[in-house]
ZAMARPA-811393 format. One record per residue (C-alpha): x, y, z. Coordinates in steps of 0.05 Angstrom, whole numbers, padded with zeros to 5 digits, always signed. Last residue first. Layout:
XYZ;...
// end
This chain:
+01219-00050-00781;+01299-00032-00802;+01313+00017-00853;+01386+00041-00885;+01423-00021-00841;+01455-00054-00908;+01424-00110-00887;+01358-00077-00882;+01352-00039-00947;+01383-00105-00988;+01323-00143-00958;+01279-00089-00976;+01305-00092-01044;+01285-00164-01044;+01226-00167-01024;+01210-00192-00956;+01194-00267-00949;+01121-00298-00957;+01137-00324-01030;+01186-00383-01009;+01241-00427-01026;+01260-00383-01088;+01235-00317-01069;+01282-00283-01123;+01243-00315-01180;+01189-00260-01189;+01238-00199-01171;+01297-00221-01216;+01240-00226-01280;+01221-00157-01264;+01287-00142-01273;+01287-00173-01339;+01239-00145-01365;+01261-00074-01347;+01317-00082-01380;+01287-00110-01444;+01248-00059-01444;+01300-00017-01444;+01335-00052-01502;+01269-00059-01544;+01271+00022-01529;+01347+00033-01547;+01333-00013-01625;+01270+00035-01632;+01199+00016-01661;+01193-00031-01601;+01182+00024-01561;+01112+00037-01588;+01083-00030-01593;+01108-00043-01519;+01071+00020-01509;+01013-00001-01547;+01022-00067-01506;+01024-00046-01438;+00959-00034-01431;+00942-00104-01441;+00992-00123-01387;+00967-00075-01334;+00888-00099-01340;+00921-00172-01324;+00956-00158-01266;+00907-00115-01230;+00891-00178-01186;+00970-00176-01150;+00951-00107-01127;+00944-00130-01053;+01005-00168-01065;+01057-00110-01066;+01109-00164-01068;+01153-00222-01038;+01107-00218-00977;+01112-00213-00904;+01056-00168-00881;+01012-00139-00940;+01041-00074-00935;+01036-00064-00866;+01003-00002-00864;+00930-00004-00881;+00868+00031-00891;+00885+00097-00930;+00948+00070-00971;+00903+00009-00988;+00839+00054-01010;+00887+00101-01050;+00923+00039-01085;+00851+00017-01103;+00817+00074-01121;+00878+00095-01167;+00879+00020-01198;+00815+00018-01213;+00810+00093-01241;+00871+00073-01287;+00847+00006-01308;+00781+00026-01327;+00795+00091-01369;+00845+00045-01401;+00793-00014-01407;+00747+00043-01445;+00813+00055-01488;+00820-00025-01512;+00745-00017-01533;+00686-00042-01490;+00615-00036-01514;+00623-00071-01575;+00584-00060-01612;+00554+00002-01600;+00476+00022-01556;+00496+00093-01549;+00476+00118-01477;+00497+00184-01498;+00548+00168-01439;+00578+00109-01466;+00585+00142-01532;+00626+00209-01501;+00669+00156-01455;+00691+00124-01521;+00700+00191-01563;+00745+00216-01504;+00790+00154-01497;+00850+00169-01529;+00882+00202-01468;+00871+00143-01434;+00896+00095-01477;+00959+00132-01483;+00953+00142-01398;+00948+00060-01399;+01009+00047-01445;+01043+00087-01411;+01030+00063-01343;+01040-00018-01377;+01107+00012-01396;+01129+00032-01330;+01093-00027-01304;+01159-00070-01334;+01194-00048-01269;+01161-00103-01228;+01194-00089-01155;+01208-00017-01175;+01144-00011-01212;+01089-00041-01153;+01143-00018-01101;+01152-00060-01039;+01216-00040-01031;+01195+00035-01060;+01171+00068-01124;+01098+00053-01109;+01085+00012-01041;+01142+00045-01017;+01125+00121-01041;+01062+00107-01011;+01087+00085-00940;+01129+00151-00940;+01068+00192-00960;+01029+00160-00910;+01075+00176-00849;+01097+00111-00833;+01085+00061-00769;+01104-00017-00794;+01070-00064-00739;+01070-00114-00795;+01132-00101-00824;+01170-00118-00758;+01169-00101-00686;+01232-00063-00689;+01237-00014-00633;+01191-00026-00567;+01132-00012-00527;+01066-00048-00520;+01000-00036-00567;+01016-00071-00627;+01016-00135-00586;+00946-00143-00592;+00955-00161-00666;+00992-00229-00641;+00932-00241-00598;+00945-00263-00522;+00887-00226-00494;+00840-00217-00555;+00858-00164-00599;+00835-00186-00661;+00760-00211-00641;+00761-00152-00595;+00769-00102-00643;+00822-00070-00678;+00799-00112-00755;+00728-00131-00736;+00704-00110-00809;+00758-00162-00830;+00719-00213-00807;+00676-00201-00873;+00604-00180-00865;+00544-00227-00880;+00548-00245-00800;+00542-00313-00769;+00613-00333-00757;+00625-00390-00814;+00557-00396-00840;+00548-00319-00847;+00614-00309-00882;+00600-00368-00927;+00523-00345-00953;+00564-00271-00961;+00618-00310-01002;+00561-00345-01039;+00522-00282-01055;+00582-00248-01080;+00601-00310-01129;+00517-00313-01153;+00509-00238-01165;+00564-00225-01216;+00521-00274-01266;+00462-00244-01248;+00489-00186-01267;+00523-00200-01326;+00465-00225-01365;+00395-00202-01347;+00413-00131-01322;+00465-00127-01377;+00424-00150-01439;+00370-00099-01422;+00411-00036-01398;+00443-00041-01459;+00486+00021-01458;+00489+00051-01398;+00476-00023-01363;+00543-00048-01403;+00575+00023-01392;+00564+00006-01312;+00576-00060-01304;+00653-00065-01327;+00675-00020-01264;+00627-00043-01220;+00658-00103-01225;+00721-00073-01222;+00704-00031-01161;+00688-00095-01125;+00768-00117-01138;+00770-00084-01068;+00739-00150-01032;+00795-00201-01068;+00756-00275-01074;+00695-00243-01078;+00709-00191-01119;+00739-00235-01169;+00682-00280-01166;+00642-00228-01184;+00677-00212-01243;+00680-00282-01266;+00604-00291-01263;+00599-00223-01292;+00635-00239-01354;+00604-00303-01366;+00534-00277-01359;+00545-00222-01409;+00584-00279-01463;+00522-00325-01450;+00467-00258-01458;+00503-00251-01523;+00555-00193-01543;+00553-00181-01614;+00624-00203-01653;+00653-00150-01689;+00724-00201-01688;+00738-00168-01621;+00755-00227-01560;+00744-00155-01510;+00675-00160-01474;+00680-00248-01470;+00755-00240-01446;+00747-00185-01396;+00714-00234-01347;+00757-00289-01358;+00816-00231-01348;+00807-00203-01278;+00783-00281-01256;+00855-00301-01265;+00879-00247-01229;+00830-00271-01170;+00864-00334-01180;+00928-00322-01167;+00907-00259-01106;+00872-00305-01073;+00925-00348-01036;+00947-00426-01034;+01025-00429-01041;+01065-00447-01097;+01035-00397-01148;+01054-00349-01114;+01120-00325-01146;+01084-00349-01225;+01028-00298-01205;+01092-00253-01193;+01096-00221-01255;+01149-00222-01308;+01153-00298-01330;+01085-00317-01372;+01054-00249-01371;+01121-00214-01398;+01145-00261-01439;+01071-00246-01474;+01075-00164-01476;+01143-00177-01500;+01119-00223-01554;+01055-00186-01567;+01102-00114-01573;+01161-00144-01617;+01110-00169-01672;+01084-00103-01679;+01002-00085-01664;+00967-00109-01609;+00895-00116-01595;+00875-00179-01630;+00940-00222-01623;+00947-00198-01549;+00876-00223-01532;+00884-00290-01569;+00954-00296-01517;+00911-00276-01463;+00863-00326-01479;+00912-00383-01473;+00958-00352-01414;+00900-00344-01372;+00876-00425-01387;+00946-00440-01367;+00948-00402-01305;+00873-00426-01297;+00898-00496-01287;+00964-00472-01250;+00934-00445-01188;+00868-00465-01167;+00869-00537-01181;+00941-00544-01186;+00938-00520-01121;+00879-00571-01096;+00917-00624-01121;+00989-00614-01101;+00955-00596-01014;+00928-00666-01021;+00977-00709-01046;+01029-00676-01008;+00992-00677-00951;+00974-00746-00953;+00977-00769-00872;+00956-00699-00854;+00907-00682-00914;+00878-00739-00915;+00867-00782-00975;+00816-00839-00990;+00821-00849-01062;+00751-00831-01081;+00717-00801-01008;+00783-00762-00985;+00787-00737-01068;+00721-00715-01070;+00717-00685-00999;+00786-00653-01017;+00744-00614-01082;+00695-00593-01034;+00740-00564-00981;+00769-00523-01041;+00702-00481-01056;+00689-00468-00979;+00777-00455-00973;+00751-00397-01034;+00691-00373-01006;+00718-00365-00937;+00744-00293-00936;+00811-00296-00885;+00814-00289-00815;+00805-00363-00799;+00767-00381-00743;+00781-00393-00663;+00726-00404-00623;+00726-00376-00553;+00649-00361-00552;+00629-00300-00538;+00699-00258-00557;+00690-00302-00620;+00767-00314-00641;+00811-00291-00696;+00859-00321-00735;+00917-00300-00787;+00979-00306-00739;+00987-00388-00760;+01000-00452-00728;+00979-00507-00782;+01042-00547-00795;+01054-00559-00722;+00976-00564-00688;+00950-00495-00662;+00910-00480-00719;+00877-00550-00723;+00849-00541-00650;+00873-00529-00571;+00887-00462-00531;+00887-00462-00455;+00907-00398-00437;+00967-00374-00391;+00951-00322-00388;+00909-00260-00364;+00838-00231-00381;+00801-00296-00374;+00740-00310-00409;+00775-00344-00463;+00789-00414-00406;+00780-00466-00464;+00800-00428-00522;+00773-00473-00588;+00804-00471-00655;+00789-00476-00723;+00719-00471-00725;+00692-00472-00798;+00658-00538-00788;+00645-00603-00807;+00693-00636-00768;+00742-00660-00827;+00716-00634-00884;+00704-00566-00862;+00757-00570-00800;+00815-00584-00859;+00799-00535-00916;+00787-00482-00849;+00862-00507-00827;+00880-00497-00901;+00867-00424-00905;+00895-00404-00841;+00959-00452-00867;+00968-00405-00930;+00960-00342-00895;+01003-00353-00832;+01060-00388-00867;+01089-00431-00919;+01037-00502-00924;+01081-00549-00957;+01100-00589-00898;+01148-00630-00872;+01149-00642-00795;+01201-00606-00760;+01259-00635-00740;+01276-00643-00673;+01320-00579-00636;+01289-00527-00681;+01348-00474-00693;+01328-00413-00648;+01301-00353-00676;+01333-00292-00647;+01374-00269-00714;+01430-00212-00703;+01409-00146-00717;+01398-00106-00796;+01339-00140-00803;+01317-00187-00861;+01374-00208-00885;+01409-00234-00818;+01447-00187-00788;+01528-00220-00790;+01571-00233-00726;+01554-00309-00733;+01561-00301-00813;+01603-00366-00811;+01600-00410-00744;+01650-00384-00697;+01604-00347-00640;+01566-00418-00647;+01500-00440-00646;+01482-00378-00693;+01406-00344-00684;+01356-00366-00741;+01332-00331-00809;+01407-00342-00846;+01398-00420-00833;+01339-00419-00886;+01285-00470-00856;+01258-00491-00921;+01168-00498-00924;+01169-00550-00994;+01152-00539-01059;+01166-00587-01108;+01097-00604-01129;+01073-00528-01138;+01141-00510-01158;+01143-00557-01221;+01065-00542-01236;+01089-00476-01245;+01155-00479-01281;+01113-00536-01326;+01058-00471-01346;+01109-00422-01356;+01142-00477-01407;+01082-00493-01438;+01049-00424-01441;+01124-00395-01478;+01118-00455-01532;+01056-00436-01553;+01057-00376-01550;+01126-00376-01589;+01076-00423-01641;+01030-00376-01655;+01075-00319-01671;+01111-00355-01722;+01040-00372-01750;+01029-00298-01746;+01092-00284-01779;+01081-00329-01832;+01017-00303-01848;+01038-00235-01859;+01098-00251-01891;+01050-00291-01943;+00993-00231-01954;
// end
């Protein structure tokens, strides 16, 4: 008993130390973040300078960007994706509207066009915008719920401290990023450690999984940038924790409400995660309908209703702006997306036009691969499949409408993780062709990370029984950490695998 107690105490110390380091790294990345101009991405000004005769890492051809003639304004906003959200936050607080720009001559079909507004200012320029063809007003193409919530925090900072996102950019941006990325990540690690302790079987399996959670996923990479994927991943775990915490504790209405609230918020932040929300709800409503309907469901409807309300307030429709993709809201004259119809090679990854089989391969095992960039998920896949094959009794219990406590078990979670992962992967293969744009990882899948971490536990327990298994797991973790920390300056860069393919000339978009 003493050795077991000592082992548990040592693991808790390990969790504490790793959590401290992981959160400190995250905060350091946030407060030290700055959009850096990388010389390899710009054309050489001299034929004799180093690298003048070499292709850039972004494509196997000389860069065409011109080095700025004047100093760019310092900013911790990195690219189109996050700038689009920051523009909405500033517009809501400083101008009281979701409108981030206007085109004066929006009826014209030929340029030059007169575009003004936040989204066209230095530091806020973004491709992720749409234009209402009836009014010429520009809006962010990103779902408005997250910017609306953060605009509330910016409003408080402005009223209390007098901070302006332009004059006091670092104070505002860092504070908001710590709120939305760092603090939730800290809570995420604490709760995950508890679940690992509850459901893990061996020291190696528990410690390996927690180390992977701290340093081996892209949540760390994207913590420096305002995005919807990192908070969505945290919300997945927050939704699961009340259902999986163990100890024979029956579900209360409060715990189901909390689970539903975060499950709904996950979907509101990352729309395809609605499959996760529904997947959590179905076993609950089948086995304990009253609790599910008055506990889980109202919680889930709050953030989903908030998303619909924000959509309507922004553009006059409850449908997301994404539903207009391919139409005049996106393909207005002069739009970035309108260039997809123009002839010419090598337009970039945004306009990749590949057979779906090739696209699916690269999204799983290729240059943007879920497994190739984060090979620790090979263990996760093994663990989830093991849970799936052992879940027959759990599925029968749910289908028989038996009221058990708890409904959710690791085996049933394995079923949910596999089904949801397949649905989401198939959705993106069918509906997209650009891997999420210039991004260092398969960002659309990031919210699945907690599900796969929990699936990693039994696989890590098993491989930890063998010295070769422990060595192999360490190698997988090492390559995962490499991918996570490779984009040192900016997460909105191509993955190292794609950069390697491009610089060698094997693949150019």
